[in-house]
N, C-alpha and C positions, 0 to 999 in steps of 0.2 A: 379331453387330453389326459387327464389323470387316470380315467378308467382305461384308456388304451395302454398307458404305461403299466398299469397294474396287470392287465391281461398278458402283456409282453413278458413281465417279470415271471408270471407263473408258467408260461410256455417254455421258459429258458431253464427252469428248475430241473435238476438231474439227480438221480440217487434212488435208492430202493424204496423209499417211503415217499408217498405223495407224488409218484412218478407220472410223467406226461405219457410215456410210451409204455403200454401194457401188452401182454402177449397177443391179444386179438383187436385191440382198439386204442385210438389215441384220445386222451382226455384233453379237449381243447380248451376247457375252462371249468372252474369250479369255485364255490364260495365266493362268488361275485357279490361285491357290496355296493350295488347301485343305490344312489341317493337322489332325492329331490328336496324341495324346500321343507318337507315335513319330516325328513329323516330317511331311514333305510326303506326303499320301496318294498322289499320283501316282507316287511312287517305288516303290510296291508293284506297278506294273504297267508297268515299263520293261524293256527287254531284259536289263539287269543283274539285275532281280528274277527273271526266269526262271532265269538262270545260278545265282543264290543258291538257288532251289528245288531245282534239279537237283544242285547241289553238296551241299546239306543231306542229300538222299537218299542220294548216293554216301557221305557221311561215315558215315551210319548203316549202310550195307552194309559199308563197310570195316572196321568194328569186329567184323564177323563174317566177314571175308574173302570177302564175296560180290559186291564191286563188279565188274560186267562190263565197265566202261569203262576206257580208259587215258588217261593225260595229265591236264593241268589242265582243269577244266570250261570256264573261260573262253575256252580256245583251241579248243574244239570249234565248228566253223562250222555255219551254218544248213543248208548242203548235207549235211554230215556227220550232223547231227541227223536230217534227213529220211531219210537213207540207213538210219540205225539203226531207224526204224519198220519197214523191210522185211527187216530182218536177223533175227539171233538173237532168240528170244522174250524172254529175260531182258533183253536191251538195249532191245528195243522197249518192254517193259513199264515199265522204268525211266524212259524218255523220256515215256511216256504218263502215268506218275505225276506227273512234273513239269509236264506239260501240264495235268493236273487241278488241281494246287496253283496254278498260274498263273492258270487260268480262274476259280478261287474268288477270287483276289485282284483280278482284272480286274472281276469282278462286284461286289466290295466297293467298288471305286473308283467304278464307275458308280452304285451306290446313293447314295454320298456326293454326287456331282455332281448327281443328280437332286433332292436336297433344296434345291438353290439356285434362286432365283427365275428366273434365266435359263436353267436347264436343266429346270425342272419341266414345261413344255409340250412338250419334245422328243419327237417321235414316231418318229425313226429315227436311229441313230448309225452313222456311217461309220467304219471302222477302217482306218487307213493306217500309214504308217511301215515302215521296213525290216523289222520283225519279221513284219509280214503277209505278205511275199513268201517264204513258206516253208510247207511242209505243216504243220509244228509250229505255227506262227502261225495258220494257217486253223483247225486243230483246236481251239486255245485260244479263238479268237473264237467259233467255232460252240458250243462247250461252255459259254462264259460266257452266250451267248444263251439256251440251254436253262435254265441255272440262273435267269436273271432271269425268263424266262417262266413257269417253274414257281412262282415267287414272286409272280406276278401283275403284275409290271412290264411295261408295254406296249411301250416303245421296242425296234424291231428292231434287231439288230446285223448289218451288212453289210460285207464286205470292200471296200475301195475299188477302183473299176472299173479305173483306170489302173495300170500298174506304179508302185509308190510313188516310184521315182526320176524317173518322168516326171510324176506328179501334182504334185510340188513346182514344176515349171516350167509345166505346161499351166494351172494355176490362175491365174497371172498374166495370162492373157488376159482374165479377169473383172475385173481392175483398171483395164484400159486404157480411156481416154476414147473416146467414140463416134466421133470423127474418124478415129482409126486404122483403123477397120473400112471406112471409105469410100474409102481411098486405098492401103491397103497389104495384103499378103497373109501377113504373118509379123511377129513381134516377138521381142525378146530377153528372156530370163528367167534369173535366178539363184536357186539354192536353197542357202543357207548353213546348214550343220548342224554338230552337235557333233563329227562324225567326217569329214565330207566338205564339199566345195564343188563344186557342179555349175553349169555355165553352158551355155546352149544356145539354140537358135532354135525357137520355137514356130510351126508352120505352122497358120494359122487355118482354112483349108478351109471357108470360109463357103458356097461354091457347093454343097457336100455337106450342110451343116447350119448355117443362120443362127444357131442357139442355141449354136454352138460345141462341140456334143456330138461332132463329128468332129475337133476340134483335136488336133494330136499334135506330138511333139517330132520335128523334121526331123533335127537332129544335136546332140550335146551332148558336153562333155568333163567328166571327173571328176577331181578331185584329192583324194586322201585325206590330209588334212593331220594327222590323228591319228597317222600313221605317221612324222612327221617333227617335229623341233624347229623350230619356225618362230615368228616374231613376228607381231603384228597387222599392222604395216606391211608386212612381207614377204608375208603372205596377201593383203592388198588389192593389192598390186603384182602378184602372180601372177594374182589374179582379173582385173585390168585386161587382162593379156595374153591370157587365155582369151576374154574378151569380144570383143576386138579380132579375134582368130583366127576366132571363130565368125561375127562380122559379115562379115568379108572372105569367108569360105567360102560363106556364104549368098548374098552378092551375086554371087559368081562362079557359083553355082549357078542364078542367074536369079530369085532371090526379091526381092520388093520389101519390104525390111525397114523397119519403122516406126522413127522416131526416139524409141524408147520402151524402157526397160528396167523390167521388174517384178522386185522383189527380195523374197525370203522369207528371214526371219532370225529366230532364236530371241529371245524376250524380249518385254518390254512396249514397243511402239514409240511414240515421241513424234511429234507432229505435224510437228517440224522435221527428222525423219529420225535423231534420236539414240535410243539405247536406255536405257530407265530401269533395267531389271533383267531377269535371266533369261538372260544371255548368258555365263554362267560356264563353259560347256563349249568356248567359242571360244578360239583361240590369242591370248593377250595380253588386254589390258583394252579391251573394246568398249563399256563403259559409262562411259568417262571423259567429263567435261564438255568436254574438249578434242578429242574425236573425234566426227566425224559420218559414218556410213556412206555416206549418200547423197551428200554433197558429195565424199567421197574417190572414189567411183566416177565421179561427174561429171567431176572433174578428169582421170582417166585415159581416159574416153570422152566428150569434150565434144561431139562431133557423131556422128550417124549419117547417112551420105549428106551432103546439103546443109544439114541442119537441126540445131538445138540439141537435145541429148539431153534428154528428159523421163524422169524416174525416179519410180516410186511403190514405196514399201516397205510390207510389212505382216508380221505374224507368220507364220512358216513353217507352222504348223499351219493358220491361217487359209487360206493360199494352197493348201495341199494339199486343204483342204476344198472350196475354190471349184472345183476340178477336177471335183467330183461335182455341181455345180450343176444341169446339165440333167436328169439322172435323179431329181433330189430335187424336181420340180415337182408331185408328186402329194401332197406334205405341206407344211405351212406352217412348222413348227418342226423343225429338225434339228441335228445336231452332228457334230463329228469328233474322234476320239481318234487320235493318231500315236504308235505305240509304237517308240522307237528308243532313242538314248542316254539320253533321258529320256521322259516322257509329255506330248506336246503336247496341247492341247485348244482347241476354239472351238465356239460355238453360233451358229446363224443363224435369221433369220426371212425368208422369201421376200417380197419386196415386192409381188409380183403374187399374186392369190389362187390358192391351191393347186387344181391340176386333178387331181381324183381319177381313178384308173384306171377306165375304163368309162364316163366322162362324155362 
């Protein structure tokens, strides 16, 4: 009952930020906080959950002196895990065992989401986030898809098409108002995450594809704030400089940059640009009633070119999902899961009738 009430509250929200109705799609849900007796269900399918699975297997082997890996599990990078798959059989088998455990957890989370009204009609699930950009992540996604299919659950699982780092920027193009596409060839985008903040220029490339399927990141800058001790205000100030540098470089490069910034940020986004909850992994308190992300960015970048800056913000999982909008036109209901510091989620309904393949 509480979950249904939360979904209804989200669907009734109106305003330019965190909007339900976007130009080409309806956002039927996002930032859902499904719980069970152990806490948030999504925590079972985050990057840290995979680390926990691998660490538990290593702990069992260590008791018998058979752990083939060295060092702390959390310090093993995605590249190192991928390399282990092609190395010693014992090391590869250990990583594959963790992949299997994680795939079972991911399938469990999807089952729980599919019980919700907003997810029940979902025909396809896109999986993004940093974890997807690894062979280990790809195997876990594919294995979860097989588990669900053998159980008779229909939604297909597909890895996100863009590199996850780019998807969080490219999706902002689908937040932009129509007038931008008539006068400009690029826009500014920001992806604020639990570990990183990325700012860049999205080249629209409408001449190649009016549906934005060829949109791409022209250039971007990444700041890994998780590696530093920084405050919220320092992070915003650093973001402002990143944005100004990106805009200046794009203009020097001959791009016609729109006076528009699309912002993806964790949490439940309010119409006025504040964050209700879900931003606990960001540096400092981003949920304070005395802090507004949109206004803070506007103060640092008041104009782009000769025009006042327009800013639209939405949940980061929503924006990453929007990057996949063009290839999702053969279904009506679809969703996205982003596996990173946490598990982001969003579900969509295409506003235009789905065009089935072969029609």
